[in-house]
C-alpha positions in Angstrom: 4.4 2.5 -20.8 2.7 -0.9 -20.4 -0.1 -2.0 -22.7 -2.4 -4.9 -21.7 -4.5 -6.0 -24.7 -7.2 -8.7 -24.7 -5.6 -10.5 -21.8 -7.0 -13.9 -21.0 -5.5 -16.0 -18.2 -7.0 -19.3 -17.2 -6.4 -21.5 -14.1 -7.8 -24.9 -15.0 -11.2 -24.3 -16.5 -11.7 -21.0 -14.8 -10.8 -17.7 -16.7 -9.4 -15.3 -14.1 -9.1 -12.7 -16.9 -11.2 -12.8 -20.1 -10.0 -10.4 -22.8 -9.1 -7.7 -20.3 -7.6 -4.4 -21.4 -5.6 -1.7 -19.5 -2.9 0.8 -20.5 -0.5 2.1 -17.8 0.8 5.5 -18.8 3.9 7.4 -17.5 3.1 9.1 -14.2 0.0 7.0 -13.5 -0.5 6.2 -9.8 -3.1 3.4 -9.8 -4.8 1.5 -7.1 -5.6 -2.1 -8.3 -8.6 -3.2 -6.2 -11.1 -6.1 -6.1 -12.4 -8.8 -3.9 -10.0 -11.6 -2.8 -9.6 -14.2 -5.6 -10.2 -11.8 -8.5 -6.6 -12.0 -9.6 -4.9 -8.8 -8.5 -1.6 -10.4 -7.4 -1.8 -12.7 -10.4 -2.0 -9.7 -12.7 1.2 -8.2 -11.2 3.0 -11.6 -11.8 1.7 -11.5 -15.4 3.2 -8.1 -15.9 6.6 -9.0 -14.6 6.6 -12.3 -16.6 6.3 -14.8 -13.7 3.1 -16.1 -15.5 2.3 -16.3 -19.2 -1.1 -15.2 -20.6 -3.3 -17.8 -22.1 -4.0 -15.4 -24.9 -3.7 -11.6 -25.5 -0.5 -9.6 -24.9 1.3 -7.5 -22.3 3.8 -5.2 -24.1 6.3 -2.7 -22.8 9.7 -1.2 -23.6 12.6 -3.7 -23.1 14.5 -1.2 -21.0 11.6 -0.4 -18.7 12.8 -0.7 -15.1 10.2 -2.4 -12.9 10.4 -2.5 -9.1 8.2 -5.4 -7.8 7.3 -5.9 -4.1 5.5 -9.1 -3.3 5.1 -11.5 -0.4 7.5 -14.1 -2.1 10.4 -11.8 -1.1 10.0 -13.1 2.5 12.0 -16.2 1.4 15.1 -14.0 0.6 17.9 -15.0 3.1 21.1 -13.2 3.8 23.6 -13.1 6.7 24.8 -9.6 5.7 23.6 -6.4 7.4 20.3 -5.0 6.2 22.2 -1.8 5.2 24.3 -4.0 2.8 21.2 -5.8 1.5 19.4 -2.5 0.8 22.5 -1.2 -1.0 22.4 -4.2 -3.3 20.0 -2.0 -5.2 23.1 -0.1 -6.5 24.5 -2.9 -8.6 26.7 -0.8 -11.0 27.9 1.6 -8.2 28.9 -1.4 -6.1 30.8 -3.0 -9.0 32.6 0.3 -9.7 33.5 0.7 -6.0 35.0 -2.8 -6.0 37.0 -2.0 -9.2 38.2 1.3 -7.8 39.5 -0.4 -4.6 41.4 -3.0 -6.7 42.9 -0.3 -8.9 44.0 1.8 -5.9 45.8 -1.3 -4.5 47.5 -1.8 -7.9 48.5 1.8 -7.9 50.7 1.3 -4.8 53.2 -0.6 -7.0 52.1 0.2 -10.6 52.1 3.9 -11.7 51.4 3.2 -15.3 49.1 5.4 -17.4 46.9 2.4 -18.1 46.1 2.0 -14.3 45.7 5.8 -13.9 43.3 6.1 -16.9 41.2 3.1 -15.7 41.0 4.6 -12.2 40.0 8.0 -13.6 37.3 6.5 -15.8 35.9 4.4 -12.9 35.9 7.3 -10.5 34.2 9.6 -13.0 31.4 7.1 -13.7 31.1 6.4 -10.0 30.6 10.1 -9.3 28.2 10.5 -12.2 26.1 7.7 -10.7 26.1 9.6 -7.4 28.1 6.8 -5.9 29.3 8.8 -2.9 25.8 9.4 -1.7 24.3 5.9 -2.0 25.0 4.9 1.6 23.4 8.1 2.8 20.3 7.4 0.7 20.1 3.8 2.0 20.4 5.1 5.6 17.6 7.6 4.9 15.1 5.1 3.5 15.8 2.5 6.1 15.3 5.1 8.9 12.0 6.1 7.3 10.8 2.5 7.4 11.6 2.3 11.1 15.2 1.0 11.4 17.5 2.6 13.9 21.2 3.2 13.2 22.2 0.1 15.3 19.5 -2.1 13.6 20.9 -1.2 10.2 24.1 -3.0 11.0 22.3 -6.2 12.1 22.2 -9.2 9.8 19.0 -9.6 7.8 18.6 -13.2 9.1 18.1 -11.9 12.7 14.9 -10.0 11.8 11.3 -11.4 11.6 9.4 -11.8 8.3 7.7 -8.4 8.6 10.9 -6.5 9.2 12.7 -8.4 6.4 9.9 -7.3 4.0 10.6 -3.7 5.0 14.2 -4.2 3.9 13.1 -5.6 0.6 10.9 -2.5 0.1 13.8 -0.3 0.9 15.9 -2.1 -1.7 13.2 -1.6 -4.4 12.7 2.1 -3.6 16.5 2.6 -3.8 16.5 1.2 -7.4 14.4 4.2 -8.5 12.5 2.1 -11.1 10.3 3.5 -13.9 7.3 1.8 -12.4 6.6 0.4 -8.9 4.4 -2.7 -8.5 3.5 -2.9 -4.8 1.5 -5.9 -3.5 0.1 -5.0 -0.1 3.1 -2.8 0.9 1.5 -1.7 4.2 1.0 -5.2 5.5 4.1 -5.2 7.7 4.4 -1.5 8.5 3.3 0.4 11.6 1.5 3.8 11.3 4.6 6.0 11.3 6.2 3.9 8.6 3.0 3.9 6.5 2.8 7.8 6.7 6.5 8.0 5.7 5.9 5.7 2.7 2.8 7.8 1.7 5.0 10.9 1.6 7.7 9.1 -0.4 5.3 7.7 -3.0 3.5 11.1 -3.3 6.9 12.5 -4.5 7.8 9.5 -6.7 8.2 10.6 -10.3 7.6 7.2 -12.0 4.4 5.2 -12.3 2.9 3.2 -9.4 0.5 0.3 -9.2 -0.6 -0.6 -5.7 -2.6 -3.6 -4.5 -3.8 -2.7 -1.0 -6.8 -3.0 1.3 -5.8 0.2 3.1 -8.3 2.8 1.6 -6.7 5.7 3.5 -3.3 4.8 2.0 -4.8 4.5 -1.5 -6.7 7.8 -1.2 -3.5 9.7 -0.4 -1.4 8.3 -3.3 -3.4 7.2 -6.3 -5.0 9.3 -9.1 -6.6 6.3 -10.8 -8.4 3.2 -9.7 -8.7 -0.1 -11.6 -11.2 -2.7 -10.4 -10.5 -6.3 -11.2 -14.0 -7.8 -11.5 -15.6 -10.7 -13.4 -12.5 -11.1 -15.6 -12.3 -7.5 -16.6 -10.3 -4.4 -15.6 -12.6 -1.4 -15.1 -10.9 2.0 -15.0 -12.0 4.9 -12.8 -10.3 8.3 -13.2 -9.8 9.1 -9.5 -8.8 7.8 -6.1 -10.6 5.2 -4.0 -13.2 7.6 -2.7 -13.9 8.8 -6.2 -14.2 5.1 -7.3 -16.9 4.4 -4.7 -18.9 7.5 -5.7 -18.5 6.8 -9.5 -19.3 3.1 -9.1 -22.4 3.9 -7.2 -23.5 6.3 -10.0 -22.7 3.7 -12.7 -24.7 1.1 -10.8 -27.6 3.4 -10.4 -27.6 4.0 -14.2 -27.2 0.3 -14.9 -30.0 -0.6 -12.4 -32.4 1.9 -14.1 -31.4 0.6 -17.6 -32.0 -3.0 -16.4 -35.5 -2.2 -15.0 -36.5 -0.3 -18.1 -35.3 -3.2 -20.3 -37.2 -5.8 -18.2 -40.4 -3.7 -18.4 -40.0 -3.5 -22.2 -39.3 -7.3 -22.5 -42.5 -8.0 -20.4 -44.5 -5.7 -22.6 -43.2 -7.4 -25.8 -43.9 -10.8 -24.4 -47.5 -9.9 -23.6 -47.9 -8.6 -27.1 -46.4 -11.7 -28.6 -48.6 -14.0 -26.4 -51.7 -12.0 -27.3 -51.4 -12.2 -31.0 -49.5 -15.5 -31.4 -52.6 -17.4 -32.4 -53.8 -14.9 -35.0 -52.7 -15.8 -38.5 -53.0 -12.2 -39.7 -50.4 -11.1 -37.1 -48.0 -14.1 -37.5 -45.4 -12.0 -39.5 -45.5 -9.2 -36.8 -45.2 -11.8 -34.0 -42.2 -13.5 -35.6 -40.5 -10.1 -36.2 -40.9 -9.2 -32.5 -39.6 -12.7 -31.3 -36.5 -12.2 -33.4 -36.0 -8.7 -32.1 -36.2 -10.0 -28.5 -33.7 -12.8 -29.3 -31.2 -10.2 -30.7 -31.6 -7.7 -27.9 -28.4 -7.2 -25.9 -29.4 -8.0 -22.4 -28.4 -5.6 -19.6 -27.3 -7.4 -16.4 -28.8 -6.5 -13.0 -26.5 -4.8 -10.5 -24.6 -7.3 -8.3 -24.6 -6.4 -4.6 -20.9 -6.3 -3.7 -21.6 -4.8 -0.3 -23.4 -7.3 2.0 -24.6 -6.1 5.3 -24.3 -7.7 8.7 -27.5 -9.7 9.6 -26.4 -11.3 12.9 -26.4 -9.8 16.3 -23.9 -10.1 19.1 -25.2 -12.0 22.1 -23.7 -12.0 25.6 -25.6 -13.3 28.6 -24.6 -10.6 31.1 -23.4 -7.0 30.9 -20.2 -6.0 32.6 -19.8 -3.5 35.5 -18.8 0.1 34.9 -15.1 -0.6 35.3 -13.9 -3.2 32.8 -10.1 -3.1 33.4 -8.3 -1.1 36.0 -4.5 -0.7 35.6 -2.5 0.8 38.4 1.2 1.4 38.9 2.0 -0.8 35.9 5.6 -1.3 34.9 6.9 -3.6 32.2 10.4 -4.1 30.8 12.6 -6.5 28.8 16.4 -6.8 28.9 17.8 -3.4 27.7 14.3 -2.1 27.0 11.8 -0.4 29.4 8.2 -0.3 28.0 6.0 1.0 30.8 7.0 2.7 34.1 4.5 3.2 37.0 1.5 4.0 34.8 -2.3 3.9 35.3 -5.2 3.5 33.0 -8.9 2.6 33.1 -11.2 0.9 30.5 -14.9 1.7 31.2 -18.0 -0.1 30.0 -18.8 1.0 26.4 -15.3 2.1 25.6 -14.0 1.3 22.1 -10.3 1.9 22.3 -7.7 2.0 19.5 -4.2 1.3 20.8 -1.8 2.9 18.3 1.9 3.7 17.9 5.1 2.6 16.3 6.2 -1.0 16.4 8.5 -1.7 19.4 6.7 0.8 21.6 4.8 -1.8 23.6 1.3 -2.0 21.9 1.2 -5.8 21.7 2.8 -6.1 25.2 0.1 -3.9 26.7 -2.6 -5.7 24.8 -1.4 -9.1 26.2 -1.4 -7.6 29.8 -5.0 -6.4 29.3 -6.0 -9.8 28.0 -4.3 -11.6 30.9 -1.9 -13.3 28.4 1.2 -11.8 30.1 1.7 -11.9 33.9 5.4 -10.9 34.1 5.0 -7.2 35.1 4.9 -5.0 38.2 1.6 -3.4 39.4 -1.9 -4.6 38.7 -4.3 -5.1 35.8 -7.7 -6.2 37.2 -10.9 -7.2 35.5 -14.1 -5.6 36.8 -17.5 -7.2 37.8 -19.0 -9.7 35.4 -16.4 -9.1 32.7 -16.3 -11.9 30.1 -13.5 -11.6 27.6 -12.4 -13.0 24.2 -8.9 -12.4 22.8 -8.2 -12.5 19.1 -4.6 -12.6 17.9 -2.7 -14.4 15.1 -1.6 -17.1 17.6 -5.3 -18.0 18.3 -5.1 -20.0 15.1 -3.5 -22.7 17.1 -6.7 -23.1 19.2 -8.7 -24.1 16.1 -9.8 -27.8 15.9 -8.3 -29.0 12.6 -10.7 -31.9 12.2 -13.8 -29.7 12.5 -15.6 -28.1 9.6 -16.0 -24.4 9.7 -19.6 -24.6 10.7 -18.9 -27.2 13.4 -16.1 -25.0 14.9 -18.5 -22.1 15.3 -21.4 -24.2 16.5 -19.3 -25.8 19.3 -18.0 -22.4 20.3 -21.3 -20.4 20.1 -24.3 -22.7 20.6 -26.6 -19.8 21.2 -26.4 -18.7 17.6 -28.5 -20.4 14.9 -26.9 -22.1 11.9 -28.3 -19.3 9.7 -26.5 -16.7 11.8 -23.3 -18.6 11.9 -23.4 -19.2 8.1 -24.1 -15.5 7.7 -21.0 -14.4 9.7 -18.9 -17.0 7.8 -20.2 -15.5 4.6 -19.1 -12.1 5.8 -15.6 -13.4 6.0 -15.7 -14.9 2.4 -16.8 -18.4 3.3 -20.0 -19.1 1.2 -22.1 -22.1 0.1 -20.3 -25.4 0.7 -17.2 -23.6 1.9 -18.7 -23.9 5.4 -18.3 -27.7 5.3 -14.5 -27.6 4.6 -12.2 -29.0 7.2 -10.1 -26.4 8.9 -7.0 -28.4 8.3 -7.2 -27.7 4.5 -7.4 -23.9 4.9 -4.6 -21.5 4.2 -3.1 -19.4 7.0 -5.1 -16.4 5.9 -8.3 -18.4 5.8 -7.7 -19.8 9.3 -7.2 -16.3 10.5 -10.6 -15.3 9.1 -12.2 -18.3 10.8 -10.6 -17.4 14.2 -11.9 -13.8 13.8 -15.4 -15.1 13.0 -15.2 -17.3 16.0 -14.1 -14.5 18.3 -17.1 -12.4 17.2 -19.6 -15.1 18.1 -18.2 -15.5 21.7 -20.4 -14.9 24.7 -18.1 -12.0 25.6 -18.8 -8.4 26.7 -15.2 -7.4 26.3 -13.2 -7.9 23.0 -9.4 -7.7 22.8 -8.4 -7.6 19.1 -4.8 -7.7 17.8 -4.7 -6.8 14.0 -8.1 -8.2 13.1 -8.1 -6.7 9.6 -5.1 -8.7 8.4 -6.1 -11.0 5.5 -9.4 -9.2 5.0 -10.4 -7.5 1.8 -12.2 -4.1 1.8 -15.7 -5.7 1.8 -14.8 -7.8 4.8 -13.3 -4.9 6.7 -16.6 -3.0 6.1 -18.5 -6.0 7.5 -16.2 -6.1 10.6 -16.8 -2.3 11.1 -20.6 -2.8 10.9 -20.3 -5.7 13.4 -18.3 -3.7 15.9 -20.4 -0.6 15.5 -23.4 -2.7 16.6 -21.5 -4.3 19.4 -22.8 -3.1 22.8 -19.9 -4.3 24.8 -16.4 -2.9 25.3 -13.3 -3.4 23.1 -9.7 -2.6 22.7 -8.0 -3.1 19.3 -4.6 -2.8 17.7 -4.6 -2.1 14.0 -2.7 -0.1 11.3 -5.9 0.3 9.2 -6.8 4.0 9.8 -10.2 3.8 8.1 -11.1 0.9 10.3 -9.9 2.7 13.5 -11.7 5.9 12.6 -15.0 4.1 12.2 -14.7 1.9 15.3 -12.9 3.7 18.1 -14.2 6.4 20.4 -11.0 6.7 22.4 -7.3 6.5 21.4 -4.6 5.1 23.6 -0.9 5.6 22.9 2.3 5.0 24.8 4.5 8.0 25.4 7.3 8.6 28.0 6.6 5.0 29.2 3.1 6.0 30.2 -0.4 5.1 28.8 -1.8 8.3 27.4 -5.5 8.7 26.3 -7.2 11.0 23.7 -11.0 11.1 24.1 -12.2 11.1 20.5 -12.0 9.4 17.1 -8.8 8.5 15.3 -9.3 11.4 12.8 -9.7 13.9 15.7 -6.6 12.5 17.3 -4.6 13.0 14.2 -5.6 16.6 14.0 -4.9 17.2 17.6 -1.5 15.4 17.4 -0.4 17.3 14.3 -1.1 20.6 16.1 0.8 19.3 19.2 3.8 18.4 17.0 3.9 21.9 15.6 3.8 23.4 19.0 6.6 21.2 20.2 9.0 22.1 17.4 11.9 24.2 18.8 11.6 27.8 17.9 14.4 29.1 15.7 16.7 31.4 17.6 17.0 34.9 16.2 20.4 35.3 14.6 22.5 38.0 16.0 22.9 41.1 13.8 25.7 40.6 11.4 28.6 43.1 11.5 28.6 45.5 8.6 30.2 43.9 5.6 33.4 45.2 4.3 33.2 46.5 0.8 34.6 44.2 -1.8 37.3 45.5 -4.1 35.9 46.1 -7.6 36.7 43.4 -10.2 39.6 44.0 -12.6 38.9 44.6 -16.4 40.2 41.0 -17.1 37.8 39.5 -14.6 34.9 41.7 -16.1 35.6 40.4 -19.6 35.7 36.8 -18.4 32.4 37.2 -16.6 30.8 38.8 -19.7 32.1 36.0 -21.9 30.8 33.3 -19.5 27.4 35.0 -19.3 27.1 34.9 -23.1 28.0 31.1 -22.9 25.3 30.8 -20.1 22.7 32.4 -22.3 23.5 30.0 -25.1 23.2 27.0 -22.8 19.9 28.4 -21.4 18.4 28.7 -24.9 19.6 25.2 -25.7 18.0 23.9 -22.4 14.7 25.5 -23.3 14.7 23.8 -26.7 15.7 20.4 -25.3 13.2 20.6 -22.5 10.4 21.3 -25.0 11.6 18.3 -27.0 11.4 16.1 -23.9 7.9 17.3 -23.0 6.8 16.7 -26.7 8.1 13.1 -26.5 6.3 12.6 -23.1 3.0 13.6 -24.8 3.7 11.2 -27.7 4.3 8.4 -25.2 0.9 9.1 -23.8 -0.7 8.7 -27.2 -2.7 5.4 -27.4 -1.6 4.7 -31.0 2.0 4.6 -29.7 1.8 2.9 -26.4 -0.5 0.2 -27.8 2.1 -0.6 -30.5 5.1 -2.4 -29.0 7.5 -1.5 -31.8 6.5 2.2 -31.8 6.6 2.2 -28.0 10.2 0.9 -27.9 11.3 3.4 -30.5 9.7 6.4 -28.8 10.9 5.3 -25.4 14.4 5.1 -26.7 14.1 8.6 -28.2 12.6 10.0 -25.0 15.4 8.5 -22.8 18.1 9.9 -25.2 16.5 13.4 -25.2 16.1 13.4 -21.5 19.8 12.4 -20.9 20.9 15.2 -23.3 18.8 17.7 -21.5 20.1 16.7 -18.1 23.7 16.9 -19.4 23.1 20.5 -20.7 21.4 21.4 -17.4 24.5 20.1 -15.5 26.8 22.2 -17.7 24.6 25.3 -17.1 24.7 24.8 -13.3 28.4 24.3 -13.3 28.9 27.5 -15.4 26.5 29.5 -13.2 28.4 28.5 -10.1 31.7 29.6 -11.8 30.3 33.0 -12.6 29.0 33.5 -9.1 32.4 32.6 -7.8 34.0 35.3 -10.1 31.5 37.9 -9.0 31.9 37.3 -5.3 
């Protein structure tokens, strides 16, 4: 499908990829992973042709249809409805629809055969392309991504960046490409939409390459993992959990090989040193020196999983009741969020606040953090509660002229410089990075600094809004370790289920305008909630007994003969279908042959043959279905 051979891509003097290889086969569902800065998004841009390789090649069939979701799509602007924007995926159907409308208008005054023939041709093609169902399909996918019927009629320009990205995702999915390249597709989705997308991608028949830091999402979709590391692409034949296990095994083997080789090298060096001065042993010594020089050295295993080596410090513990919420009501124009609800946050609680976007999570979090005072009822802090609040808007509180280390030292003077450098290292700021001015950082880098700053606060209560945004998997693991060690209280909003499952001991969700609580982990909550959903499904009413059917009149001899004739035709079509289906499967196997997909000319030829055979089979299948329905109609 796509063959990447000896790919080298340089940025300045740095080789992001150095003779990397990877073959993407039909049906592959791949997670492309790696630390930030290893070139994952760059590789997707290389595949679609936005960037050109320094050397090597990326080959694919010319008619390969690629659907590419990336953060650059946020710049797309339109004043048309999001339903219209999503339906732009159906370029040919839209063109045919416009032509049919024009022909129908002409037909009001011109009844010529030319107009009638053109109209008939356009309508047949429109129907063959399933044109009458495209609006329904667009509605269905937009609804799955969280858009209500009313919202689907609103202009794209009226939505925020995250919601616009969902529309772009819907448009790509509606194109039904041969391969989907998805760069952080869950970044702007809430939990219900992520689960919907998981289900959709599990049933997607084409190939998929996903760049994501959401390990639960990857585990539920991918069947292969490719790690971008040190300029190479390393393939693992399983999902993300399999990758972790397999990588650990590979590193254990590599570590043992390294130790054995180092022991052998030391033994040889001792031998050489011992006999270097003896003339009688000079030939043997030189032979061993040459052998050592030629030896292919095994690298030691790099530790890609740093651990937290700083501790949270707060000067005083809180009282038992951290936040008490009573008779809380909150509404916006035309939208009621909470109505006369109560809740309690106790010392030691680690609460995950979950739910769909628009249900009031961020609103409730701001009320808890004292960042919103326009509500009815009370939200009161308890004895000795000291709080820090992390949200994306906290970036504005950073002092732009400070270096990273200065910003943290001014905020957390009780921590040593070693501790502060350690926490900055956890969030990908190493070496001289800590002396950079905050004003030169990107938005994502500023977010990481703000999070590091929040974790060094003298606070026994943390309020965290989407803290895992802009973090890679290693940094998410660091944050998990940090919060597991934290002896205070916290409440967090996040759509990263792995993070929530490893941090939270209670789940809050808003239902019927009330704050509801589940006393357990996120995984336990999911099991409980799925059982609850099953119980709440309406039971199907028993159908009343049908009245005895009246006997049908026996078919006439003419009808019997017609049925027999059509059954013979059906058998012929069925045998033809079996032959054609076997041909399609044989061509699929050939496409998976490395000798073919690594040769651009052969790949193009075999892909063309495969597409032609598949189209022929589908046409025969349609004829068989039409004839079968006709026979059933005659028999009824």
